[in-house]
C-alpha positions in Angstrom: -0.7 23.2 2.0 -0.1 20.6 4.8 -1.1 17.3 4.0 -2.0 15.2 0.5 -3.6 11.7 0.3 -2.3 9.5 -2.9 -4.3 6.7 -4.3 -3.6 4.5 -6.7 -6.3 2.4 -8.1 -6.0 -1.4 -8.2 -8.1 -1.6 -11.7 -7.9 0.9 -14.8 -11.3 2.2 -14.1 -12.8 5.1 -12.0 -15.2 2.6 -10.1 -12.8 0.5 -8.6 -11.1 0.1 -5.3 -7.8 2.1 -4.5 -4.5 -0.3 -4.2 -2.4 2.0 -2.7 -2.8 5.0 -0.3 -0.4 7.4 0.9 -0.3 10.4 3.0 2.0 13.2 2.2 2.9 14.9 5.3 4.9 18.0 4.2 5.0 19.7 7.6 7.0 16.4 8.9 8.1 15.9 5.4 7.0 12.1 5.9 5.1 9.8 3.8 2.8 7.0 5.6 1.6 4.2 3.5 -2.0 3.1 5.1 -3.0 -0.3 4.6 -6.2 -0.7 2.1 -7.8 -3.0 4.7 -7.5 -0.7 7.6 -11.2 -0.7 8.6 -13.2 2.4 8.6 -16.6 2.5 10.7 -17.7 5.4 8.7 -17.7 3.5 5.4 -18.6 0.1 7.3 -16.0 -1.2 5.0 -12.4 -1.4 3.9 -10.6 1.9 3.6 -10.1 1.6 0.4 -13.5 1.5 -0.5 -13.9 5.4 0.3 -13.2 6.8 -3.1 -15.4 4.2 -4.8 -18.8 5.1 -2.8 -17.8 9.1 -2.8 -14.7 10.1 -4.7 -12.2 12.3 -3.1 -14.1 14.1 -0.2 -15.3 10.3 1.2 -11.6 9.6 1.4 -10.9 12.5 3.1 -13.8 12.1 5.5 -12.5 8.2 6.2 -8.9 9.0 6.7 -9.9 11.7 8.9 -11.6 9.8 11.2 -9.2 7.1 11.4 -6.2 10.2 12.0 -5.0 10.9 8.9 -6.3 14.2 8.2 -5.3 15.1 4.6 -6.4 18.8 2.9 -6.9 17.3 -0.4 -6.2 14.0 -2.4 -4.9 13.0 -5.8 -6.0 9.6 -7.2 -4.5 8.1 -10.1 -6.1 5.2 -12.5 -3.8 2.2 -12.8 -2.6 3.4 -16.8 -1.0 6.0 -15.4 1.0 4.1 -12.4 1.6 1.6 -15.5 2.7 4.4 -18.3 4.8 6.2 -15.6 7.0 2.8 -15.0 6.8 1.1 -18.5 10.7 2.2 -19.1 11.8 1.7 -15.1 14.8 -0.4 -14.1 16.0 -0.6 -11.2 17.6 -2.7 -8.1 16.0 -3.2 -4.4 17.4 -4.3 -1.5 16.1 -8.1 -0.8 16.7 -8.7 3.2 15.7 -12.2 3.2 14.3 -14.4 0.2 10.8 -14.2 -0.1 8.3 -16.3 -2.4 4.3 -15.4 -3.2 1.8 -16.6 -5.1 1.1 -14.3 -8.0 -1.8 -13.8 -10.7 -1.3 -15.3 -14.0 -1.6 -11.5 -14.9 -1.6 -8.2 -12.9 -5.2 -7.7 -12.8 -6.6 -10.7 -13.2 -7.8 -12.4 -9.8 -5.7 -15.6 -7.9 -8.1 -17.5 -8.0 -8.2 -17.4 -12.2 -5.1 -19.1 -11.8 -1.3 -18.3 -10.0 2.6 -18.5 -10.5 5.6 -18.6 -8.2 7.6 -15.6 -7.9 10.5 -14.9 -6.2 12.4 -12.1 -4.4 16.1 -13.6 -3.7 18.7 -12.2 -1.1 20.4 -10.1 -1.2 18.9 -7.7 -4.2 16.6 -7.7 -7.3 16.7 -6.0 -10.7 13.3 -5.2 -11.2 11.6 -4.0 -14.7 8.2 -4.5 -16.5 6.2 -7.1 -15.2 8.6 -7.7 -12.1 7.9 -4.2 -10.8 4.6 -5.3 -10.3 4.6 -8.2 -9.0 7.2 -6.6 -6.6 4.1 -4.0 -6.0 1.7 -6.1 -5.4 2.7 -9.7 -4.4 0.8 -11.2 -0.7 -0.1 -14.4 -1.0 3.3 -16.0 0.7 3.9 -19.3 -0.1 5.0 -20.4 3.6 4.5 -17.9 6.5 2.8 -14.6 6.9 1.6 -12.6 3.8 0.5 -9.7 5.5 -0.4 -6.8 3.3 2.0 -5.0 5.5 4.8 -6.7 3.8 4.0 -5.6 0.5 3.9 -1.8 1.5 7.3 -2.3 2.7 8.1 -3.5 0.3 6.2 -0.4 -2.2 8.7 2.0 0.2 12.0 0.2 -0.4 10.7 0.8 -4.3 9.6 4.0 -4.1 12.8 5.2 -1.9 15.0 3.6 -4.8 13.3 5.2 -7.6 13.8 8.6 -6.3 17.6 8.0 -5.4 17.7 7.0 -9.5 15.8 10.5 -9.9 12.7 9.0 -11.7 10.6 11.7 -13.0 7.3 10.8 -11.6 5.8 14.2 -13.0 4.9 11.4 -15.9 1.9 10.1 -13.5 0.0 13.6 -14.6 0.9 13.6 -17.9 -2.6 12.6 -19.4 -5.5 14.2 -17.4 -8.0 11.2 -18.2 -5.9 9.4 -15.9 -5.9 12.1 -12.8 -8.2 13.0 -10.2 -7.7 15.8 -8.0 -10.0 16.8 -4.8 -9.3 20.1 -3.0 -6.2 22.4 -3.3 -3.9 21.6 -5.6 -1.3 19.3 -4.7 1.5 18.8 -7.2 3.2 21.7 -5.6 3.9 19.7 -2.5 4.2 16.3 -4.0 6.9 17.7 -6.1 9.0 18.2 -2.9 9.3 14.7 -2.1 12.7 13.4 -2.4 14.7 10.4 -0.4 15.2 12.2 2.1 11.9 12.3 3.6 10.9 9.6 6.5 9.0 6.6 5.1 6.6 4.4 7.4 4.2 1.7 7.2 1.4 2.4 9.5 1.5 -1.1 11.5 -0.8 -0.2 14.5 -3.0 -2.5 13.3 -4.8 -5.9 14.6 -6.4 -8.9 12.5 -10.2 -9.0 13.1 -13.0 -10.6 11.2 -16.0 -8.0 10.7 -19.1 -8.9 8.7 -17.4 -12.0 7.5 -14.3 -9.9 6.2 -10.9 -10.2 7.1 -9.7 -6.7 7.8 -7.1 -4.7 10.2 -8.3 -2.4 13.0 -6.4 0.6 14.7 -4.9 -0.6 18.0 -3.4 1.0 20.9 -0.6 -0.1 22.5 -2.2 -2.4 25.3 -4.4 -4.2 22.6 -0.8 -5.1 20.6 0.8 -6.2 23.7 -2.3 -8.6 24.6 -2.4 -9.9 20.7 1.7 -10.7 21.0 1.3 -12.2 24.6 -1.7 -14.5 22.7 0.3 -15.3 20.0 3.3 -16.1 22.4 1.5 -18.6 24.4 0.0 -20.3 21.7 3.0 -20.7 20.3 4.4 -21.9 23.2 1.6 -24.5 23.9 1.8 -25.8 20.2 5.7 -26.3 21.1 4.9 -28.4 24.3 2.0 -30.5 22.6 4.7 -30.6 19.3 2.0 -29.2 17.1 
């Protein structure tokens, strides 16, 4: 087996959307975080709706169309990750201090209430709910709150946990919280260690489709034009004193 898509649901319910999608490519020894807001023409929705629409088969099909071919899917309910991280105690580096609005409880919509969470340089010790804040916080108090920042923090956390020697086999202990589609992926995932390359797929641009704020794949020219528009807008705002 070459590539496995690991998906984690955003709620402890098989009918939920996937909150995290990571493609493990054993041939390249590389993990790629796929933004959950990436638009899928196949689904006419974000990629995070694929598993809810049609399980592992649908997620494989949608990922393949977007350029992430995989052989199998391993999907975990939220309770599986919560159980595996329950006793974790890890310190992660923080390049620059950041502040976010976060739900009063991790599984509640932020519209039902929010609290301030901060990650301060040069590092943070994460335990309990603090781990889930690190994984999920995306509503920046000031500046850009892109989901890509959240994925970068997840990459940082995973690397720290791998270096610490955390047993990720705990994720699979309760068969009711795990679903697999395609060839058994456990042997492939067991190869993952701190020497693997880890990247966030960031070749995307923000777009609004059917009233939804999403991300779309972008080629090099589109990215350059987008950056140019942002630069011109910034300069015009500076000249006008905005």
